[in-house]
N, CA and C atoms of all chains as a GROMACS GRO file, in nm:
protein
  642
    1MET      N    1   8.474  12.210  11.042
    1MET     CA    2   8.614  12.207  10.997
    1MET      C    3   8.632  12.294  10.871
    2ALA      N    4   8.757  12.314  10.838
    2ALA     CA    5   8.787  12.404  10.725
    2ALA      C    6   8.757  12.336  10.591
    3ASP      N    7   8.754  12.417  10.485
    3ASP     CA    8   8.724  12.368  10.351
    3ASP      C    9   8.826  12.267  10.299
    4ASP      N   10   8.950  12.278  10.346
    4ASP     CA   11   9.052  12.187  10.294
    4ASP      C   12   9.066  12.061  10.380
    5THR      N   13   8.964  12.032  10.460
    5THR     CA   14   8.967  11.912  10.544
    5THR      C   15   8.981  11.786  10.459
    6PHE      N   16   9.071  11.699  10.502
    6PHE     CA   17   9.088  11.570  10.436
    6PHE      C   18   9.012  11.468  10.518
    7SER      N   19   8.905  11.414  10.460
    7SER     CA   20   8.823  11.317  10.531
    7SER      C   21   8.848  11.177  10.477
    8LEU      N   22   8.863  11.085  10.571
    8LEU     CA   23   8.906  10.950  10.537
    8LEU      C   24   8.814  10.853  10.609
    9ILE      N   25   8.749  10.765  10.531
    9ILE     CA   26   8.665  10.662  10.590
    9ILE      C   27   8.741  10.531  10.583
   10LEU      N   28   8.767  10.470  10.699
   10LEU     CA   29   8.838  10.343  10.702
   10LEU      C   30   8.739  10.231  10.730
   11PHE      N   31   8.736  10.133  10.640
   11PHE     CA   32   8.646  10.019  10.653
   11PHE      C   33   8.726   9.891  10.679
   12SER      N   34   8.832   9.872  10.601
   12SER     CA   35   8.911   9.749  10.611
   12SER      C   36   9.006   9.752  10.730
   13GLY      N   37   9.028   9.635  10.788
   13GLY     CA   38   9.110   9.629  10.908
   13GLY      C   39   9.242   9.557  10.891
   14THR      N   40   9.289   9.544  10.767
   14THR     CA   41   9.419   9.478  10.749
   14THR      C   42   9.531   9.580  10.769
   15ASP      N   43   9.647   9.530  10.812
   15ASP     CA   44   9.757   9.620  10.846
   15ASP      C   45   9.804   9.704  10.728
   16ASP      N   46   9.801   9.647  10.607
   16ASP     CA   47   9.847   9.724  10.491
   16ASP      C   48   9.755   9.844  10.464
   17LYS      N   49   9.623   9.821  10.470
   17LYS     CA   50   9.531   9.931  10.442
   17LYS      C   51   9.533  10.035  10.554
   18LEU      N   52   9.544   9.989  10.676
   18LEU     CA   53   9.551  10.084  10.788
   18LEU      C   54   9.678  10.167  10.780
   19HIS      N   55   9.786  10.102  10.736
   19HIS     CA   56   9.913  10.175  10.725
   19HIS      C   57   9.905  10.279  10.613
   20ALA      N   58   9.849  10.239  10.500
   20ALA     CA   59   9.834  10.333  10.388
   20ALA      C   60   9.750  10.453  10.430
   21ALA      N   61   9.644  10.427  10.504
   21ALA     CA   62   9.558  10.535  10.553
   21ALA      C   63   9.634  10.626  10.649
   22ALA      N   64   9.714  10.564  10.736
   22ALA     CA   65   9.789  10.642  10.835
   22ALA      C   66   9.892  10.731  10.766
   23VAL      N   67   9.953  10.681  10.658
   23VAL     CA   68  10.050  10.761  10.583
   23VAL      C   69   9.979  10.883  10.522
   24LEU      N   70   9.861  10.862  10.468
   24LEU     CA   71   9.784  10.974  10.411
   24LEU      C   72   9.749  11.076  10.519
   25ALA      N   73   9.710  11.026  10.636
   25ALA     CA   74   9.673  11.116  10.746
   25ALA      C   75   9.794  11.199  10.790
   26VAL      N   76   9.909  11.135  10.802
   26VAL     CA   77  10.031  11.207  10.841
   26VAL      C   78  10.066  11.312  10.736
   27GLY      N   79  10.059  11.273  10.609
   27GLY     CA   80  10.094  11.366  10.501
   27GLY      C   81  10.003  11.487  10.500
   28ALA      N   82   9.874  11.463  10.511
   28ALA     CA   83   9.778  11.575  10.510
   28ALA      C   84   9.802  11.665  10.631
   29ALA      N   85   9.825  11.604  10.747
   29ALA     CA   86   9.850  11.682  10.869
   29ALA      C   87   9.977  11.765  10.854
   30ALA      N   88  10.080  11.704  10.796
   30ALA     CA   89  10.208  11.776  10.777
   30ALA      C   90  10.188  11.895  10.685
   31MET      N   91  10.100  11.882  10.587
   31MET     CA   92  10.078  11.991  10.492
   31MET      C   93   9.972  12.090  10.542
   32GLY      N   94   9.937  12.077  10.668
   32GLY     CA   95   9.852  12.177  10.731
   32GLY      C   96   9.703  12.160  10.709
   33ARG      N   97   9.663  12.043  10.656
   33ARG     CA   98   9.519  12.022  10.634
   33ARG      C   99   9.456  11.954  10.754
   34PRO      N  100   9.338  12.000  10.797
   34PRO     CA  101   9.267  11.927  10.902
   34PRO      C  102   9.233  11.787  10.851
   35VAL      N  103   9.242  11.689  10.937
   35VAL     CA  104   9.215  11.550  10.897
   35VAL      C  105   9.102  11.494  10.983
   36ASN      N  106   9.007  11.432  10.915
   36ASN     CA  107   8.885  11.382  10.978
   36ASN      C  108   8.873  11.234  10.943
   37VAL      N  109   8.907  11.148  11.039
   37VAL     CA  110   8.908  11.003  11.014
   37VAL      C  111   8.787  10.938  11.080
   38PHE      N  112   8.719  10.853  11.003
   38PHE     CA  113   8.599  10.785  11.052
   38PHE      C  114   8.621  10.634  11.043
   39LEU      N  115   8.603  10.565  11.153
   39LEU     CA  116   8.634  10.421  11.160
   39LEU      C  117   8.507  10.338  11.156
   40GLN      N  118   8.500  10.248  11.058
   40GLN     CA  119   8.386  10.159  11.046
   40GLN      C  120   8.431  10.014  11.043
   41TYR      N  121   8.343   9.925  11.081
   41TYR     CA  122   8.361   9.780  11.070
   41TYR      C  123   8.499   9.732  11.112
   42TRP      N  124   8.574   9.669  11.020
   42TRP     CA  125   8.696   9.596  11.058
   42TRP      C  126   8.809   9.691  11.090
   43ALA      N  127   8.802   9.811  11.034
   43ALA     CA  128   8.901   9.912  11.073
   43ALA      C  129   8.878   9.950  11.219
   44LEU      N  130   8.752   9.970  11.255
   44LEU     CA  131   8.720  10.003  11.394
   44LEU      C  132   8.765   9.890  11.487
   45ASP      N  133   8.737   9.768  11.447
   45ASP     CA  134   8.775   9.652  11.528
   45ASP      C  135   8.926   9.650  11.556
   46ALA      N  136   9.005   9.693  11.456
   46ALA     CA  137   9.151   9.694  11.472
   46ALA      C  138   9.197   9.800  11.572
   47PHE      N  139   9.111   9.899  11.601
   47PHE     CA  140   9.147  10.005  11.696
   47PHE      C  141   9.108   9.970  11.839
   48ARG      N  142   9.060   9.845  11.862
   48ARG     CA  143   9.038   9.803  12.001
   48ARG      C  144   9.174   9.805  12.070
   49ASP      N  145   9.178   9.864  12.186
   49ASP     CA  146   9.305   9.887  12.256
   49ASP      C  147   9.385   9.758  12.272
   50ASP      N  148   9.317   9.647  12.297
   50ASP     CA  149   9.390   9.522  12.320
   50ASP      C  150   9.420   9.446  12.191
   51ARG      N  151   9.383   9.505  12.076
   51ARG     CA  152   9.407   9.434  11.949
   51ARG      C  153   9.494   9.513  11.851
   52VAL      N  154   9.522   9.637  11.885
   52VAL     CA  155   9.593   9.724  11.791
   52VAL      C  156   9.721   9.660  11.740
   53ARG      N  157   9.798   9.604  11.830
   53ARG     CA  158   9.930   9.552  11.792
   53ARG      C  159   9.929   9.409  11.740
   54LYS      N  160   9.811   9.350  11.733
   54LYS     CA  161   9.805   9.213  11.681
   54LYS      C  162   9.821   9.213  11.529
   55ASP      N  163   9.854   9.097  11.476
   55ASP     CA  164   9.867   9.083  11.332
   55ASP      C  165   9.727   9.084  11.269
   56HIS      N  166   9.701   9.187  11.187
   56HIS     CA  167   9.569   9.198  11.124
   56HIS      C  168   9.567   9.147  10.981
   57GLY      N  169   9.677   9.088  10.939
   57GLY     CA  170   9.682   9.034  10.804
   57GLY      C  171   9.694   9.144  10.699
   58VAL      N  172   9.687   9.102  10.573
   58VAL     CA  173   9.700   9.195  10.461
   58VAL      C  174   9.592   9.165  10.358
   59ALA      N  175   9.578   9.257  10.263
   59ALA     CA  176   9.480   9.238  10.155
   59ALA      C  177   9.516   9.113  10.075
   60PRO      N  178   9.415   9.048  10.014
   60PRO     CA  179   9.440   8.921   9.944
   60PRO      C  180   9.545   8.931   9.833
   61GLU      N  181   9.555   9.048   9.770
   61GLU     CA  182   9.650   9.060   9.658
   61GLU      C  183   9.796   9.070   9.701
   62ALA      N  184   9.820   9.073   9.833
   62ALA     CA  185   9.956   9.095   9.881
   62ALA      C  186  10.051   8.980   9.847
   63GLY      N  187  10.004   8.858   9.853
   63GLY     CA  188  10.095   8.745   9.832
   63GLY      C  189  10.189   8.727   9.950
   64GLU      N  190  10.271   8.624   9.945
   64GLU     CA  191  10.358   8.594  10.060
   64GLU      C  192  10.464   8.699  10.082
   65ASP      N  193  10.526   8.745   9.973
   65ASP     CA  194  10.631   8.846   9.987
   65ASP      C  195  10.574   8.977  10.039
   66GLY      N  196  10.457   9.011   9.986
   66GLY     CA  197  10.392   9.135  10.031
   66GLY      C  198  10.357   9.128  10.178
   67ALA      N  199  10.305   9.013  10.221
   67ALA     CA  200  10.267   8.996  10.362
   67ALA      C  201  10.389   9.010  10.451
   68ARG      N  202  10.499   8.948  10.409
   68ARG     CA  203  10.624   8.957  10.487
   68ARG      C  204  10.672   9.101  10.497
   69ALA      N  205  10.664   9.173  10.385
   69ALA     CA  206  10.710   9.312  10.383
   69ALA      C  207  10.628   9.398  10.479
   70VAL      N  208  10.497   9.372  10.484
   70VAL     CA  209  10.410   9.451  10.571
   70VAL      C  210  10.439   9.419  10.719
   71ILE      N  211  10.464   9.292  10.749
   71ILE     CA  212  10.497   9.256  10.888
   71ILE      C  213  10.625   9.328  10.932
   72GLU      N  214  10.722   9.330  10.842
   72GLU     CA  215  10.848   9.398  10.872
   72GLU      C  216  10.825   9.548  10.892
   73GLN      N  217  10.741   9.604  10.806
   73GLN     CA  218  10.706   9.747  10.815
   73GLN      C  219  10.640   9.777  10.950
   74GLN      N  220  10.549   9.691  10.993
   74GLN     CA  221  10.479   9.714  11.120
   74GLN      C  222  10.573   9.703  11.239
   75ASN      N  223  10.674   9.617  11.226
   75ASN     CA  224  10.771   9.605  11.335
   75ASN      C  225  10.861   9.728  11.343
   76THR      N  226  10.877   9.797  11.231
   76THR     CA  227  10.960   9.919  11.230
   76THR      C  228  10.877  10.038  11.277
   77THR      N  229  10.774  10.072  11.204
   77THR     CA  230  10.682  10.178  11.246
   77THR      C  231  10.540  10.127  11.228
   78HIS      N  232  10.472  10.106  11.339
   78HIS     CA  233  10.336  10.053  11.334
   78HIS      C  234  10.239  10.164  11.293
   79TRP      N  235  10.131  10.126  11.227
   79TRP     CA  236  10.034  10.228  11.182
   79TRP      C  237   9.976  10.310  11.297
   80ILE      N  238   9.963  10.250  11.414
   80ILE     CA  239   9.907  10.329  11.525
   80ILE      C  240  10.002  10.444  11.563
   81GLU      N  241  10.133  10.419  11.548
   81GLU     CA  242  10.230  10.526  11.576
   81GLU      C  243  10.216  10.640  11.475
   82LEU      N  244  10.187  10.605  11.349
   82LEU     CA  245  10.169  10.710  11.247
   82LEU      C  246  10.046  10.795  11.278
   83PHE      N  247   9.937  10.729  11.322
   83PHE     CA  248   9.819  10.809  11.360
   83PHE      C  249   9.851  10.899  11.480
   84GLU      N  250   9.930  10.849  11.573
   84GLU     CA  251   9.969  10.931  11.688
   84GLU      C  252  10.054  11.050  11.644
   85GLN      N  253  10.145  11.024  11.549
   85GLN     CA  254  10.230  11.132  11.496
   85GLN      C  255  10.143  11.236  11.424
   86ALA      N  256  10.046  11.188  11.347
   86ALA     CA  257   9.957  11.280  11.274
   86ALA      C  258   9.886  11.372  11.373
   87LYS      N  259   9.837  11.315  11.483
   87LYS     CA  260   9.766  11.396  11.582
   87LYS      C  261   9.861  11.493  11.651
   88ASP      N  262   9.985  11.450  11.664
   88ASP     CA  263  10.086  11.531  11.730
   88ASP      C  264  10.122  11.656  11.648
   89ILE      N  265  10.127  11.639  11.515
   89ILE     CA  266  10.174  11.752  11.432
   89ILE      C  267  10.060  11.833  11.373
   90GLY      N  268   9.937  11.784  11.378
   90GLY     CA  269   9.831  11.858  11.309
   90GLY      C  270   9.698  11.849  11.378
   91GLU      N  271   9.598  11.901  11.307
   91GLU     CA  272   9.461  11.900  11.358
   91GLU      C  273   9.393  11.774  11.304
   92VAL      N  274   9.400  11.667  11.381
   92VAL     CA  275   9.352  11.538  11.335
   92VAL      C  276   9.252  11.482  11.436
   93THR      N  277   9.133  11.449  11.388
   93THR     CA  278   9.036  11.385  11.476
   93THR      C  279   9.002  11.248  11.420
   94ILE      N  280   8.990  11.152  11.511
   94ILE     CA  281   8.959  11.015  11.472
   94ILE      C  282   8.836  10.973  11.551
   95ASN      N  283   8.732  10.936  11.478
   95ASN     CA  284   8.608  10.900  11.546
   95ASN      C  285   8.553  10.767  11.498
   96ALA      N  286   8.489  10.698  11.591
   96ALA     CA  287   8.431  10.568  11.561
   96ALA      C  288   8.288  10.585  11.515
   97CYS      N  289   8.247  10.501  11.421
   97CYS     CA  290   8.110  10.501  11.370
   97CYS      C  291   8.018  10.433  11.474
   98ALA      N  292   7.916  10.505  11.515
   98ALA     CA  293   7.826  10.454  11.619
   98ALA      C  294   7.761  10.322  11.579
   99GLU      N  295   7.722  10.312  11.453
   99GLU     CA  296   7.655  10.191  11.405
   99GLU      C  297   7.750  10.071  11.411
  100SER      N  298   7.879  10.093  11.373
  100SER     CA  299   7.976   9.984  11.379
  100SER      C  300   8.004   9.944  11.524
  101MET      N  301   8.006  10.042  11.613
  101MET     CA  302   8.029  10.015  11.756
  101MET      C  303   7.923   9.917  11.807
  102GLU      N  304   7.798   9.943  11.768
  102GLU     CA  305   7.688   9.861  11.814
  102GLU      C  306   7.696   9.720  11.753
  103LEU      N  307   7.722   9.719  11.622
  103LEU     CA  308   7.731   9.590  11.552
  103LEU      C  309   7.835   9.499  11.614
  104LEU      N  310   7.951   9.556  11.648
  104LEU     CA  311   8.062   9.475  11.698
  104LEU      C  312   8.067   9.471  11.851
  105SER      N  313   7.963   9.525  11.916
  105SER     CA  314   7.957   9.528  12.063
  105SER      C  315   8.083   9.588  12.124
  106ILE      N  316   8.122   9.704  12.070
  106ILE     CA  317   8.240   9.774  12.121
  106ILE      C  318   8.192   9.895  12.201
  107THR      N  319   8.253   9.920  12.315
  107THR     CA  320   8.221  10.041  12.391
  107THR      C  321   8.341  10.136  12.381
  108ALA      N  322   8.318  10.263  12.411
  108ALA     CA  323   8.425  10.364  12.399
  108ALA      C  324   8.547  10.325  12.482
  109ASP      N  325   8.526  10.261  12.594
  109ASP     CA  326   8.638  10.220  12.680
  109ASP      C  327   8.727  10.114  12.616
  110ASP      N  328   8.673  10.043  12.518
  110ASP     CA  329   8.751   9.937  12.452
  110ASP      C  330   8.853   9.993  12.354
  111LEU      N  331   8.837  10.120  12.316
  111LEU     CA  332   8.915  10.174  12.204
  111LEU      C  333   9.048  10.235  12.247
  112HIS      N  334   9.143  10.228  12.155
  112HIS     CA  335   9.275  10.289  12.177
  112HIS      C  336   9.256  10.440  12.200
  113PRO      N  337   9.339  10.500  12.287
  113PRO     CA  338   9.324  10.643  12.319
  113PRO      C  339   9.337  10.738  12.200
  114VAL      N  340   9.392  10.690  12.088
  114VAL     CA  341   9.403  10.776  11.970
  114VAL      C  342   9.264  10.811  11.913
  115VAL      N  343   9.164  10.729  11.947
  115VAL     CA  344   9.027  10.755  11.901
  115VAL      C  345   8.963  10.860  11.991
  116ASP      N  346   8.912  10.967  11.929
  116ASP     CA  347   8.859  11.080  12.006
  116ASP      C  348   8.719  11.056  12.059
  117GLY      N  349   8.636  10.987  11.981
  117GLY     CA  350   8.498  10.971  12.026
  117GLY      C  351   8.417  10.887  11.931
  118VAL      N  352   8.287  10.889  11.953
  118VAL     CA  353   8.194  10.811  11.871
  118VAL      C  354   8.098  10.908  11.803
  119TRP      N  355   8.088  10.895  11.670
  119TRP     CA  356   8.000  10.983  11.593
  119TRP      C  357   7.900  10.901  11.513
  120GLY      N  358   7.785  10.958  11.493
  120GLY     CA  359   7.693  10.906  11.393
  120GLY      C  360   7.741  10.951  11.256
  121VAL      N  361   7.690  10.888  11.152
  121VAL     CA  362   7.739  10.915  11.017
  121VAL      C  363   7.705  11.058  10.971
  122ALA      N  364   7.595  11.113  11.020
  122ALA     CA  365   7.559  11.250  10.981
  122ALA      C  366   7.660  11.350  11.034
  123ARG      N  367   7.706  11.325  11.157
  123ARG     CA  368   7.807  11.415  11.214
  123ARG      C  369   7.936  11.409  11.132
  124PHE      N  370   7.972  11.287  11.090
  124PHE     CA  371   8.092  11.274  11.008
  124PHE      C  372   8.079  11.359  10.882
  125PHE      N  373   7.965  11.349  10.815
  125PHE     CA  374   7.949  11.425  10.690
  125PHE      C  375   7.937  11.574  10.714
  126MET      N  376   7.886  11.611  10.831
  126MET     CA  377   7.884  11.753  10.863
  126MET      C  378   8.027  11.808  10.868
  127GLU      N  379   8.118  11.729  10.924
  127GLU     CA  380   8.258  11.772  10.937
  127GLU      C  381   8.334  11.753  10.806
  128ALA      N  382   8.286  11.664  10.720
  128ALA     CA  383   8.364  11.625  10.602
  128ALA      C  384   8.364  11.731  10.492
  129GLY      N  385   8.263  11.818  10.488
  129GLY     CA  386   8.257  11.915  10.379
  129GLY      C  387   8.232  11.845  10.248
  130ASP      N  388   8.307  11.882  10.145
  130ASP     CA  389   8.276  11.836  10.010
  130ASP      C  390   8.326  11.697   9.973
  131GLY      N  391   8.437  11.655  10.028
  131GLY     CA  392   8.494  11.529   9.979
  131GLY      C  393   8.531  11.432  10.088
  132ALA      N  394   8.532  11.305  10.054
  132ALA     CA  395   8.578  11.203  10.147
  132ALA      C  396   8.645  11.090  10.070
  133THR      N  397   8.745  11.029  10.129
  133THR     CA  398   8.817  10.919  10.067
  133THR      C  399   8.787  10.791  10.143
  134PHE      N  400   8.761  10.685  10.070
  134PHE     CA  401   8.720  10.559  10.132
  134PHE      C  402   8.830  10.455  10.115
  135ILE      N  403   8.874  10.396  10.226
  135ILE     CA  404   8.978  10.293  10.216
  135ILE      C  405   8.928  10.165  10.282
  136MET      N  406  12.725  13.131   9.761
  136MET     CA  407  12.687  13.137   9.902
  136MET      C  408  12.770  13.039   9.983
  137ALA      N  409  12.814  13.085  10.098
  137ALA     CA  410  12.893  12.997  10.185
  137ALA      C  411  12.806  12.882  10.235
  138THR      N  412  12.865  12.768  10.255
  138THR     CA  413  12.790  12.654  10.307
  138THR      C  414  12.740  12.688  10.448
  139ALA      N  415  12.609  12.664  10.469
  139ALA     CA  416  12.551  12.697  10.600
  139ALA      C  417  12.609  12.606  10.708
  140GLU      N  418  12.625  12.662  10.825
  140GLU     CA  419  12.674  12.582  10.937
  140GLU      C  420  12.558  12.499  10.991
  141ILE      N  421  12.580  12.371  10.999
  141ILE     CA  422  12.472  12.279  11.039
  141ILE      C  423  12.456  12.279  11.191
  142THR      N  424  12.333  12.311  11.236
  142THR     CA  425  12.304  12.307  11.379
  142THR      C  426  12.288  12.162  11.425
  143ARG      N  427  12.219  12.085  11.343
  143ARG     CA  428  12.193  11.945  11.380
  143ARG      C  429  12.178  11.859  11.256
  144SER      N  430  12.239  11.745  11.260
  144SER     CA  431  12.228  11.652  11.149
  144SER      C  432  12.135  11.536  11.187
  145ILE      N  433  12.045  11.503  11.095
  145ILE     CA  434  11.950  11.394  11.120
  145ILE      C  435  11.977  11.285  11.016
  146ASP      N  436  12.024  11.173  11.063
  146ASP     CA  437  12.050  11.062  10.971
  146ASP      C  438  11.927  10.973  10.965
  147ALA      N  439  11.846  10.995  10.862
  147ALA     CA  440  11.720  10.920  10.848
  147ALA      C  441  11.732  10.814  10.739
  148ARG      N  442  11.855  10.779  10.703
  148ARG     CA  443  11.874  10.678  10.599
  148ARG      C  444  11.819  10.544  10.648
  149GLY      N  445  11.746  10.478  10.560
  149GLY     CA  446  11.686  10.349  10.598
  149GLY      C  447  11.543  10.365  10.646
  150MET      N  448  11.506  10.488  10.685
  150MET     CA  449  11.367  10.510  10.730
  150MET      C  450  11.274  10.512  10.609
  151ALA      N  451  11.154  10.455  10.626
  151ALA     CA  452  11.056  10.457  10.518
  151ALA      C  453  10.974  10.585  10.526
  152CYS      N  454  10.919  10.624  10.411
  152CYS     CA  455  10.829  10.737  10.402
  152CYS      C  456  10.713  10.717  10.499
  153PRO      N  457  10.671  10.812  10.582
  153PRO     CA  458  10.718  10.950  10.590
  153PRO      C  459  10.817  10.974  10.704
  154GLY      N  460  10.894  10.871  10.741
  154GLY     CA  461  10.985  10.881  10.855
  154GLY      C  462  11.082  10.998  10.853
  155PRO      N  463  11.156  11.017  10.741
  155PRO     CA  464  11.252  11.128  10.739
  155PRO      C  465  11.185  11.265  10.756
  156LEU      N  466  11.070  11.283  10.692
  156LEU     CA  467  10.999  11.411  10.706
  156LEU      C  468  10.953  11.430  10.850
  157MET      N  469  10.902  11.323  10.912
  157MET     CA  470  10.856  11.333  11.050
  157MET      C  471  10.972  11.367  11.144
  158ALA      N  472  11.088  11.310  11.116
  158ALA     CA  473  11.206  11.338  11.198
  158ALA      C  474  11.243  11.487  11.186
  159LEU      N  475  11.234  11.540  11.064
  159LEU     CA  476  11.263  11.682  11.042
  159LEU      C  477  11.161  11.771  11.114
  160ILE      N  478  11.033  11.738  11.099
  160ILE     CA  479  10.928  11.819  11.161
  160ILE      C  480  10.948  11.821  11.313
  161GLY      N  481  10.974  11.705  11.370
  161GLY     CA  482  10.996  11.697  11.514
  161GLY      C  483  11.115  11.781  11.558
  162ALA      N  484  11.222  11.777  11.482
  162ALA     CA  485  11.343  11.850  11.519
  162ALA      C  486  11.322  12.001  11.506
  163ILE      N  487  11.256  12.043  11.399
  163ILE     CA  488  11.237  12.186  11.373
  163ILE      C  489  11.145  12.251  11.476
  164ARG      N  490  11.052  12.172  11.526
  164ARG     CA  491  10.955  12.226  11.623
  164ARG      C  492  11.022  12.281  11.748
  165THR      N  493  11.127  12.212  11.793
  165THR     CA  494  11.190  12.250  11.919
  165THR      C  495  11.316  12.336  11.896
  166ALA      N  496  11.336  12.379  11.770
  166ALA     CA  497  11.459  12.453  11.737
  166ALA      C  498  11.436  12.604  11.743
  167HIS      N  499  11.544  12.677  11.723
  167HIS     CA  500  11.536  12.824  11.719
  167HIS      C  501  11.535  12.872  11.574
  168VAL      N  502  11.475  12.986  11.552
  168VAL     CA  503  11.478  13.047  11.418
  168VAL      C  504  11.623  13.070  11.379
  169GLY      N  505  11.656  13.028  11.257
  169GLY     CA  506  11.793  13.044  11.210
  169GLY      C  507  11.873  12.914  11.218
  170ASP      N  508  11.824  12.819  11.299
  170ASP     CA  509  11.892  12.690  11.309
  170ASP      C  510  11.889  12.619  11.173
  171VAL      N  511  11.995  12.547  11.143
  171VAL     CA  512  12.006  12.479  11.014
  171VAL      C  513  12.014  12.329  11.036
  172PHE      N  514  11.929  12.257  10.964
  172PHE     CA  515  11.923  12.112  10.977
  172PHE      C  516  11.968  12.044  10.850
  173GLU      N  517  12.037  11.934  10.872
  173GLU     CA  518  12.076  11.850  10.759
  173GLU      C  519  12.002  11.717  10.776
  174VAL      N  520  11.929  11.676  10.674
  174VAL     CA  521  11.860  11.547  10.679
  174VAL      C  522  11.918  11.457  10.570
  175LEU      N  523  11.964  11.340  10.612
  175LEU     CA  524  12.011  11.241  10.516
  175LEU      C  525  11.899  11.139  10.499
  176SER      N  526  11.853  11.121  10.375
  176SER     CA  527  11.742  11.029  10.353
  176SER      C  528  11.762  10.946  10.228
  177SER      N  529  11.737  10.818  10.240
  177SER     CA  530  11.743  10.728  10.124
  177SER      C  531  11.604  10.700  10.070
  178ASP      N  532  11.503  10.763  10.131
  178ASP     CA  533  11.364  10.743  10.090
  178ASP      C  534  11.332  10.831   9.968
  179GLU      N  535  11.283  10.768   9.861
  179GLU     CA  536  11.251  10.842   9.739
  179GLU      C  537  11.148  10.950   9.764
  180GLY      N  538  11.052  10.921   9.853
  180GLY     CA  539  10.945  11.017   9.881
  180GLY      C  540  10.997  11.148   9.937
  181SER      N  541  11.110  11.141  10.007
  181SER     CA  542  11.166  11.263  10.067
  181SER      C  543  11.199  11.367   9.960
  182LYS      N  544  11.234  11.320   9.840
  182LYS     CA  545  11.274  11.414   9.734
  182LYS      C  546  11.161  11.510   9.698
  183THR      N  547  11.039  11.462   9.709
  183THR     CA  548  10.927  11.552   9.682
  183THR      C  549  10.870  11.610   9.812
  184ASP      N  550  10.872  11.527   9.919
  184ASP     CA  551  10.801  11.566  10.041
  184ASP      C  552  10.873  11.672  10.123
  185ILE      N  553  11.003  11.658  10.135
  185ILE     CA  554  11.074  11.756  10.218
  185ILE      C  555  11.065  11.897  10.156
  186PRO      N  556  11.094  11.912  10.025
  186PRO     CA  557  11.076  12.046   9.966
  186PRO      C  558  10.932  12.098   9.978
  187ALA      N  559  10.833  12.009   9.958
  187ALA     CA  560  10.692  12.053   9.966
  187ALA      C  561  10.658  12.101  10.107
  188TRP      N  562  10.703  12.024  10.207
  188TRP     CA  563  10.672  12.063  10.345
  188TRP      C  564  10.745  12.192  10.383
  189VAL      N  565  10.870  12.203  10.343
  189VAL     CA  566  10.949  12.322  10.378
  189VAL      C  567  10.882  12.448  10.320
  190GLU      N  568  10.832  12.435  10.197
  190GLU     CA  569  10.764  12.549  10.135
  190GLU      C  570  10.634  12.581  10.209
  191LYS      N  571  10.557  12.477  10.237
  191LYS     CA  572  10.428  12.496  10.306
  191LYS      C  573  10.448  12.555  10.446
  192ALA      N  574  10.548  12.505  10.515
  192ALA     CA  575  10.574  12.551  10.652
  192ALA      C  576  10.654  12.680  10.655
  193GLN      N  577  10.688  12.730  10.537
  193GLN     CA  578  10.758  12.858  10.521
  193GLN      C  579  10.894  12.862  10.589
  194HIS      N  580  10.967  12.752  10.572
  194HIS     CA  581  11.107  12.753  10.611
  194HIS      C  582  11.189  12.770  10.484
  195GLU      N  583  11.319  12.748  10.494
  195GLU     CA  584  11.403  12.771  10.376
  195GLU      C  585  11.481  12.645  10.339
  196LEU      N  586  11.464  12.602  10.214
  196LEU     CA  587  11.542  12.488  10.165
  196LEU      C  588  11.673  12.543  10.111
  197VAL      N  589  11.780  12.520  10.185
  197VAL     CA  590  11.909  12.577  10.148
  197VAL      C  591  11.969  12.502  10.030
  198GLU      N  592  11.970  12.369  10.040
  198GLU     CA  593  12.018  12.290   9.926
  198GLU      C  594  11.975  12.145   9.937
  199VAL      N  595  11.972  12.080   9.820
  199VAL     CA  596  11.948  11.936   9.813
  199VAL      C  597  12.065  11.877   9.735
  200VAL      N  598  12.138  11.790   9.798
  200VAL     CA  599  12.257  11.733   9.735
  200VAL      C  600  12.242  11.583   9.718
  201PRO      N  601  12.238  11.536   9.592
  201PRO     CA  602  12.233  11.390   9.571
  201PRO      C  603  12.366  11.327   9.612
  202GLU      N  604  12.359  11.225   9.694
  202GLU     CA  605  12.480  11.151   9.732
  202GLU      C  606  12.464  11.009   9.681
  203ASP      N  607  12.556  10.924   9.714
  203ASP     CA  608  12.552  10.786   9.666
  203ASP      C  609  12.449  10.706   9.746
  204GLY      N  610  12.331  10.685   9.687
  204GLY     CA  611  12.228  10.604   9.753
  204GLY      C  612  12.138  10.680   9.847
  205TYR      N  613  12.160  10.809   9.860
  205TYR     CA  614  12.073  10.891   9.945
  205TYR      C  615  12.082  11.037   9.901
  206ALA      N  616  12.004  11.121   9.965
  206ALA     CA  617  12.013  11.264   9.936
  206ALA      C  618  12.032  11.340  10.067
  207ARG      N  619  12.095  11.455  10.055
  207ARG     CA  620  12.120  11.539  10.173
  207ARG      C  621  12.040  11.668  10.156
  208PHE      N  622  11.951  11.692  10.250
  208PHE     CA  623  11.868  11.812  10.246
  208PHE      C  624  11.915  11.908  10.356
  209VAL      N  625  11.932  12.032  10.319
  209VAL     CA  626  11.971  12.132  10.419
  209VAL      C  627  11.858  12.235  10.431
  210ILE      N  628  11.808  12.251  10.553
  210ILE     CA  629  11.690  12.334  10.577
  210ILE      C  630  11.719  12.434  10.688
  211ARG      N  631  11.679  12.559  10.666
  211ARG     CA  632  11.693  12.659  10.772
  211ARG      C  633  11.556  12.692  10.828
  212LYS      N  634  11.545  12.687  10.960
  212LYS     CA  635  11.420  12.724  11.025
  212LYS      C  636  11.401  12.875  11.011
  213ALA      N  637  11.294  12.917  10.944
  213ALA     CA  638  11.280  13.058  10.908
  213ALA      C  639  11.178  13.133  10.994
  214ARG      N  640  11.104  13.063  11.078
  214ARG     CA  641  11.005  13.134  11.160
  214ARG      C  642  10.976  13.056  11.287
   0.00000   0.00000   0.00000
């Protein structure tokens, strides 16, 4: 990938963090930067095709009002739609971490079609270049 | 300068960031060079994002007009 690639490692699987990550992916894609998303652990679990639209909760600091706001936000534009938009407008690849796949007994067929494939961590860093953001 | 004739108006008021920008990008993609778009947005992020994207995508920001509770962006598709 190019030098200005925006690499994003998603670990947490709550709707607020996934949404924040999706907004960053859309923004980077809109500004013409290649986007390289790597899904680990609970973020990967949230990308199971049959679980994407379920309530994944919010970070502990959200509080009741924050949780309500995020639910409303997801009903308006869900984070999976933002990732789809990002792929639609830019060069965006989303890959699952092989180690997390094994840990959670997930197979490629279980994943939402927005996920391109399964990578080992070395492949991710090969594509990431100099920087990566962890959410 | 005479006010540009609007080819299409996009009312994105009420949409959250990055909704208004995405609506503009989607509309501009299928448009002709020279077409002029008006985007109405109440999202604060649009104030920085729409001009930044228009510059990056090499279109033309004709004007930004603050209105009551929202802003009106006028963009010409330049390529």
